DODREN-991583 format. One record per atom (N, C-alpha, C): residue number from 1; residue in three letters; x, y, z. Coordinates in nm, 3 decimals. Example, Ala and Ser with C-alpha at 12.3 -4.5 7.8 and 13.67 -1.06 7.14 Angstrom:
REC   k   r      xx      yy      zz
REC   1 ALA   1.319  -0.569   0.780
REC   1 ALA   1.230  -0.450   0.780
REC   1 ALA   1.320  -0.330   0.780
REC   2 SER   1.285  -0.225   0.708
REC   2 SER   1.367  -0.106   0.714
REC   2 SER   1.290   0.003   0.787
REM end
This chain:
REC   k   r      xx      yy      zz
REC   1 MET   2.988  14.587   4.144
REC   1 MET   2.881  14.490   4.121
REC   1 MET   2.947  14.355   4.083
REC   2 ARG   2.890  14.252   4.125
REC   2 ARG   2.940  14.115   4.090
REC   2 ARG   2.831  14.042   4.016
REC   3 ILE   2.869  13.964   3.924
REC   3 ILE   2.771  13.884   3.845
REC   3 ILE   2.729  13.766   3.935
REC   4 GLU   2.606  13.757   3.959
REC   4 GLU   2.551  13.648   4.038
REC   4 GLU   2.510  13.527   3.949
REC   5 PRO   2.521  13.404   4.003
REC   5 PRO   2.479  13.286   3.921
REC   5 PRO   2.344  13.297   3.857
REC   6 LYS   2.244  13.367   3.927
REC   6 LYS   2.112  13.380   3.868
REC   6 LYS   2.113  13.468   3.747
REC   7 GLU   2.221  13.542   3.720
REC   7 GLU   2.227  13.637   3.609
REC   7 GLU   2.283  13.571   3.485
REC   8 MET   2.323  13.445   3.493
REC   8 MET   2.377  13.376   3.378
REC   8 MET   2.327  13.232   3.369
REC   9 ARG   2.346  13.179   3.254
REC   9 ARG   2.309  13.037   3.241
REC   9 ARG   2.412  12.967   3.154
REC  10 ARG   2.431  12.839   3.177
REC  10 ARG   2.530  12.764   3.096
REC  10 ARG   2.475  12.730   2.958
REC  11 LEU   2.563  12.743   2.858
REC  11 LEU   2.527  12.701   2.728
REC  11 LEU   2.567  12.551   2.699
REC  12 ASP   2.684  12.519   2.754
REC  12 ASP   2.738  12.387   2.729
REC  12 ASP   2.772  12.325   2.863
REC  13 ALA   2.706  12.220   2.902
REC  13 ALA   2.731  12.156   3.030
REC  13 ALA   2.797  12.018   3.006
REC  14 THR   2.901  12.018   2.925
REC  14 THR   2.976  11.893   2.897
REC  14 THR   3.052  11.842   3.024
REC  15 PRO   3.013  11.720   3.067
REC  15 PRO   3.081  11.666   3.187
REC  15 PRO   3.232  11.665   3.168
REC  16 GLY   3.306  11.704   3.272
REC  16 GLY   3.448  11.701   3.269
REC  16 GLY   3.519  11.819   3.201
REC  17 LYS   3.435  11.902   3.138
REC  17 LYS   3.489  12.020   3.068
REC  17 LYS   3.488  12.138   3.159
REC  18 LEU   3.597  12.210   3.173
REC  18 LEU   3.594  12.328   3.252
REC  18 LEU   3.527  12.439   3.172
REC  19 PRO   3.430  12.506   3.233
REC  19 PRO   3.359  12.610   3.158
REC  19 PRO   3.444  12.733   3.136
REC  20 GLY   3.423  12.798   3.022
REC  20 GLY   3.499  12.922   2.991
REC  20 GLY   3.392  13.027   2.963
REC  21 PRO   3.434  13.152   2.940
REC  21 PRO   3.343  13.263   2.920
REC  21 PRO   3.247  13.236   2.800
REC  22 SER   3.286  13.165   2.702
REC  22 SER   3.203  13.138   2.586
REC  22 SER   3.092  13.039   2.620
REC  23 ASP   3.101  12.976   2.739
REC  23 ASP   3.000  12.874   2.779
REC  23 ASP   2.883  12.939   2.851
REC  24 LEU   2.891  13.068   2.876
REC  24 LEU   2.793  13.140   2.954
REC  24 LEU   2.740  13.251   2.869
REC  25 ILE   2.614  13.289   2.897
REC  25 ILE   2.559  13.409   2.839
REC  25 ILE   2.489  13.486   2.951
REC  26 LEU   2.499  13.616   2.945
REC  26 LEU   2.433  13.699   3.042
REC  26 LEU   2.283  13.711   3.003
REC  27 ARG   2.197  13.709   3.100
REC  27 ARG   2.055  13.731   3.074
REC  27 ARG   2.036  13.869   3.024
REC  28 GLN   1.948  13.875   2.923
REC  28 GLN   1.912  14.006   2.871
REC  28 GLN   1.823  14.091   2.962
REC  29 ASP   1.751  14.024   3.057
REC  29 ASP   1.660  14.094   3.143
REC  29 ASP   1.731  14.146   3.269
REC  30 VAL   1.859  14.135   3.277
REC  30 VAL   1.937  14.183   3.392
REC  30 VAL   2.026  14.300   3.348
REC  31 THR   2.009  14.410   3.412
REC  31 THR   2.086  14.530   3.381
REC  31 THR   2.192  14.553   3.495
REC  32 PRO   2.321  14.566   3.462
REC  32 PRO   2.420  14.600   3.562
REC  32 PRO   2.386  14.731   3.627
REC  33 THR   2.417  14.742   3.761
REC  33 THR   2.392  14.861   3.830
REC  33 THR   2.515  14.956   3.825
REC  34 HIS   2.628  14.904   3.771
REC  34 HIS   2.748  14.984   3.752
REC  34 HIS   2.809  14.954   3.615
REC  35 GLU   2.882  15.049   3.563
REC  35 GLU   2.941  15.028   3.431
REC  35 GLU   3.061  14.933   3.435
REC  36 LEU   3.127  14.920   3.549
REC  36 LEU   3.231  14.821   3.566
REC  36 LEU   3.189  14.725   3.672
REC  37 PHE   3.208  14.593   3.640
REC  37 PHE   3.167  14.494   3.735
REC  37 PHE   3.268  14.378   3.732
REC  38 TYR   3.275  14.308   3.838
REC  38 TYR   3.373  14.199   3.849
REC  38 TYR   3.297  14.064   3.843
REC  39 ASP   3.351  13.974   3.770
REC  39 ASP   3.291  13.836   3.757
REC  39 ASP   3.379  13.748   3.848
REC  40 ASP   3.322  13.707   3.967
REC  40 ASP   3.390  13.619   4.058
REC  40 ASP   3.432  13.488   4.002
REC  41 HIS   3.345  13.431   3.919
REC  41 HIS   3.369  13.298   3.867
REC  41 HIS   3.495  13.294   3.782
REC  42 TYR   3.519  13.393   3.697
REC  42 TYR   3.634  13.398   3.606
REC  42 TYR   3.740  13.492   3.648
REC  43 GLY   3.711  13.570   3.753
REC  43 GLY   3.819  13.661   3.802
REC  43 GLY   3.848  13.771   3.699
REC  44 ARG   3.748  13.826   3.639
REC  44 ARG   3.766  13.924   3.533
REC  44 ARG   3.684  14.047   3.563
REC  45 LEU   3.741  14.166   3.531
REC  45 LEU   3.670  14.290   3.540
REC  45 LEU   3.606  14.310   3.403
REC  46 LEU   3.474  14.329   3.401
REC  46 LEU   3.402  14.350   3.281
REC  46 LEU   3.341  14.487   3.279
REC  47 CYS   3.291  14.533   3.162
REC  47 CYS   3.222  14.665   3.152
REC  47 CYS   3.109  14.656   3.061
REC  48 THR   3.030  14.757   3.066
REC  48 THR   2.916  14.767   2.974
REC  48 THR   2.967  14.817   2.837
REC  49 ASP   2.894  14.788   2.730
REC  49 ASP   2.928  14.836   2.601
REC  49 ASP   2.933  14.992   2.603
REC  50 ALA   2.841  15.053   2.668
REC  50 ALA   2.837  15.204   2.669
REC  50 ALA   2.963  15.259   2.733
REC  51 PHE   3.012  15.192   2.836
REC  51 PHE   3.135  15.241   2.901
REC  51 PHE   3.253  15.231   2.804
REC  52 ALA   3.260  15.115   2.734
REC  52 ALA   3.373  15.096   2.640
REC  52 ALA   3.367  15.202   2.526
REC  53 VAL   3.253  15.225   2.474
REC  53 VAL   3.238  15.328   2.371
REC  53 VAL   3.272  15.466   2.417
REC  54 ARG   3.233  15.498   2.535
REC  54 ARG   3.269  15.633   2.591
REC  54 ARG   3.420  15.645   2.606
REC  55 VAL   3.489  15.546   2.657
REC  55 VAL   3.634  15.549   2.670
REC  55 VAL   3.698  15.562   2.531
REC  56 LEU   3.651  15.478   2.436
REC  56 LEU   3.708  15.483   2.300
REC  56 LEU   3.687  15.621   2.237
REC  57 ASN   3.566  15.676   2.258
REC  57 ASN   3.542  15.811   2.200
REC  57 ASN   3.627  15.924   2.262
REC  58 SER   3.679  15.898   2.384
REC  58 SER   3.762  15.997   2.446
REC  58 SER   3.907  15.996   2.394
REC  59 ASP   3.936  15.906   2.301
REC  59 ASP   4.068  15.885   2.234
REC  59 ASP   4.171  15.842   2.339
REC  60 CYS   4.125  15.767   2.442
REC  60 CYS   4.215  15.719   2.542
REC  60 CYS   4.310  15.610   2.480
REC  61 LYS   4.436  15.619   2.511
REC  61 LYS   4.533  15.523   2.445
REC  61 LYS   4.575  15.417   2.546
REC  62 GLY   4.613  15.300   2.496
REC  62 GLY   4.668  15.197   2.579
REC  62 GLY   4.562  15.107   2.642
REC  63 ILE   4.442  15.110   2.602
REC  63 ILE   4.339  15.023   2.657
REC  63 ILE   4.267  14.955   2.544
REC  64 ALA   4.237  14.828   2.564
REC  64 ALA   4.159  14.749   2.466
REC  64 ALA   4.044  14.681   2.541
REC  65 PHE   3.930  14.671   2.472
REC  65 PHE   3.815  14.605   2.532
REC  65 PHE   3.796  14.471   2.460
REC  66 ALA   3.842  14.367   2.529
REC  66 ALA   3.836  14.225   2.465
REC  66 ALA   3.697  14.172   2.479
REC  67 ASP   3.655  14.096   2.385
REC  67 ASP   3.530  14.020   2.386
REC  67 ASP   3.552  13.895   2.476
REC  68 PRO   3.480  13.889   2.591
REC  68 PRO   3.507  13.780   2.683
REC  68 PRO   3.484  13.636   2.621
REC  69 ALA   3.404  13.628   2.517
REC  69 ALA   3.374  13.504   2.451
REC  69 ALA   3.486  13.465   2.350
REC  70 HIS   3.574  13.559   2.319
REC  70 HIS   3.683  13.533   2.224
REC  70 HIS   3.815  13.596   2.274
REC  71 LEU   3.857  13.550   2.387
REC  71 LEU   3.977  13.609   2.452
REC  71 LEU   4.109  13.546   2.401
REC  72 TYR   4.103  13.419   2.365
REC  72 TYR   4.229  13.348   2.336
REC  72 TYR   4.224  13.284   2.199
REC  73 GLY   4.341  13.250   2.152
REC  73 GLY   4.351  13.179   2.023
REC  73 GLY   4.369  13.282   1.905
REC  74 PRO   4.365  13.231   1.786
REC  74 PRO   4.396  13.313   1.670
REC  74 PRO   4.283  13.415   1.632
REC  75 HIS   4.171  13.406   1.697
REC  75 HIS   4.055  13.485   1.660
REC  75 HIS   4.013  13.578   1.778
REC  76 CYS   4.100  13.642   1.846
REC  76 CYS   4.066  13.731   1.953
REC  76 CYS   3.985  13.846   1.896
REC  77 ARG   3.884  13.889   1.973
REC  77 ARG   3.800  13.999   1.926
REC  77 ARG   3.801  14.114   2.026
REC  78 PHE   3.780  14.231   1.974
REC  78 PHE   3.784  14.351   2.055
REC  78 PHE   3.671  14.445   2.010
REC  79 ARG   3.623  14.518   2.110
REC  79 ARG   3.519  14.628   2.081
REC  79 ARG   3.598  14.747   2.038
REC  80 THR   3.561  14.802   1.923
REC  80 THR   3.622  14.928   1.870
REC  80 THR   3.508  15.019   1.839
REC  81 LEU   3.542  15.140   1.797
REC  81 LEU   3.439  15.235   1.761
REC  81 LEU   3.354  15.191   1.637
REC  82 GLN   3.417  15.103   1.557
REC  82 GLN   3.343  15.052   1.438
REC  82 GLN   3.246  14.934   1.479
REC  83 GLY   3.278  14.867   1.585
REC  83 GLY   3.201  14.755   1.626
REC  83 GLY   3.287  14.649   1.691
REC  84 VAL   3.274  14.525   1.651
REC  84 VAL   3.356  14.415   1.698
REC  84 VAL   3.455  14.378   1.591
REC  85 GLU   3.585  14.386   1.624
REC  85 GLU   3.688  14.348   1.523
REC  85 GLU   3.770  14.235   1.574
REC  86 GLU   3.819  14.156   1.475
REC  86 GLU   3.896  14.038   1.507
REC  86 GLU   4.041  14.060   1.465
REC  87 TYR   4.133  14.014   1.557
REC  87 TYR   4.273  14.023   1.528
REC  87 TYR   4.308  13.944   1.412
REC  88 VAL   4.383  14.003   1.312
REC  88 VAL   4.430  13.931   1.196
REC  88 VAL   4.584  13.901   1.205
REC  89 SER   4.664  14.010   1.219
REC  89 SER   4.807  13.986   1.225
REC  89 SER   4.869  14.119   1.273
REC  90 TRP   5.002  14.105   1.294
REC  90 TRP   5.087  14.221   1.327
REC  90 TRP   5.160  14.256   1.200
REC  91 ASN   5.140  14.377   1.149
REC  91 ASN   5.207  14.426   1.029
REC  91 ASN   5.341  14.487   1.070
REC  92 ARG   5.447  14.414   1.048
REC  92 ARG   5.581  14.462   1.093
REC  92 ARG   5.625  14.592   1.020
REC  93 ALA   5.595  14.597   0.892
REC  93 ALA   5.631  14.712   0.814
REC  93 ALA   5.566  14.842   0.868
REC  94 LYS   5.439  14.832   0.896
REC  94 LYS   5.364  14.951   0.947
REC  94 LYS   5.366  14.963   1.101
REC  95 MET   5.421  14.859   1.166
REC  95 MET   5.423  14.857   1.309
REC  95 MET   5.280  14.880   1.372
REC  96 LYS   5.187  14.799   1.313
REC  96 LYS   5.045  14.813   1.344
REC  96 LYS   4.970  14.678   1.343
REC  97 VAL   4.878  14.666   1.433
REC  97 VAL   4.791  14.552   1.433
REC  97 VAL   4.689  14.564   1.321
REC  98 GLU   4.669  14.456   1.251
REC  98 GLU   4.566  14.455   1.145
REC  98 GLU   4.443  14.376   1.201
REC  99 MET   4.332  14.436   1.183
REC  99 MET   4.202  14.385   1.233
REC  99 MET   4.101  14.373   1.115
REC 100 LYS   4.002  14.293   1.129
REC 100 LYS   3.893  14.284   1.038
REC 100 LYS   3.760  14.303   1.115
REC 101 LEU   3.673  14.376   1.057
REC 101 LEU   3.544  14.401   1.118
REC 101 LEU   3.454  14.274   1.102
REC 102 VAL   3.404  14.224   1.215
REC 102 VAL   3.317  14.106   1.208
REC 102 VAL   3.171  14.139   1.249
REC 103 GLU   3.152  14.253   1.313
REC 103 GLU   3.019  14.296   1.345
REC 103 GLU   3.014  14.450   1.357
REC 104 ALA   2.951  14.513   1.259
REC 104 ALA   2.939  14.659   1.266
REC 104 ALA   2.841  14.699   1.369
REC 105 ILE   2.871  14.794   1.454
REC 105 ILE   2.786  14.851   1.558
REC 105 ILE   2.779  15.002   1.536
REC 106 PRO   2.667  15.057   1.491
REC 106 PRO   2.660  15.204   1.467
REC 106 PRO   2.672  15.283   1.594
REM end
């Protein structure tokens, strides 16, 4: 499935500014026909939340589900089993990424 222009709308139409994923929102009245779909405009493979949760519940290792609105910078966000978590830092002593929960999703 590909996201069609009719399925999204611009939030910020600043002249001369290149749009990014945070400048668009998906319409709530449009349901993807597949769990994985490709966004032609940004060249990204996206998935439904249900798909991400199913993969996370399967204890699959080596995959992360990034929030397309918060992909870059110091506040990258990811979908986890707890909800949406934000990257905090790399803990060298524990060899582990530290995250903080920003939105609990039961």
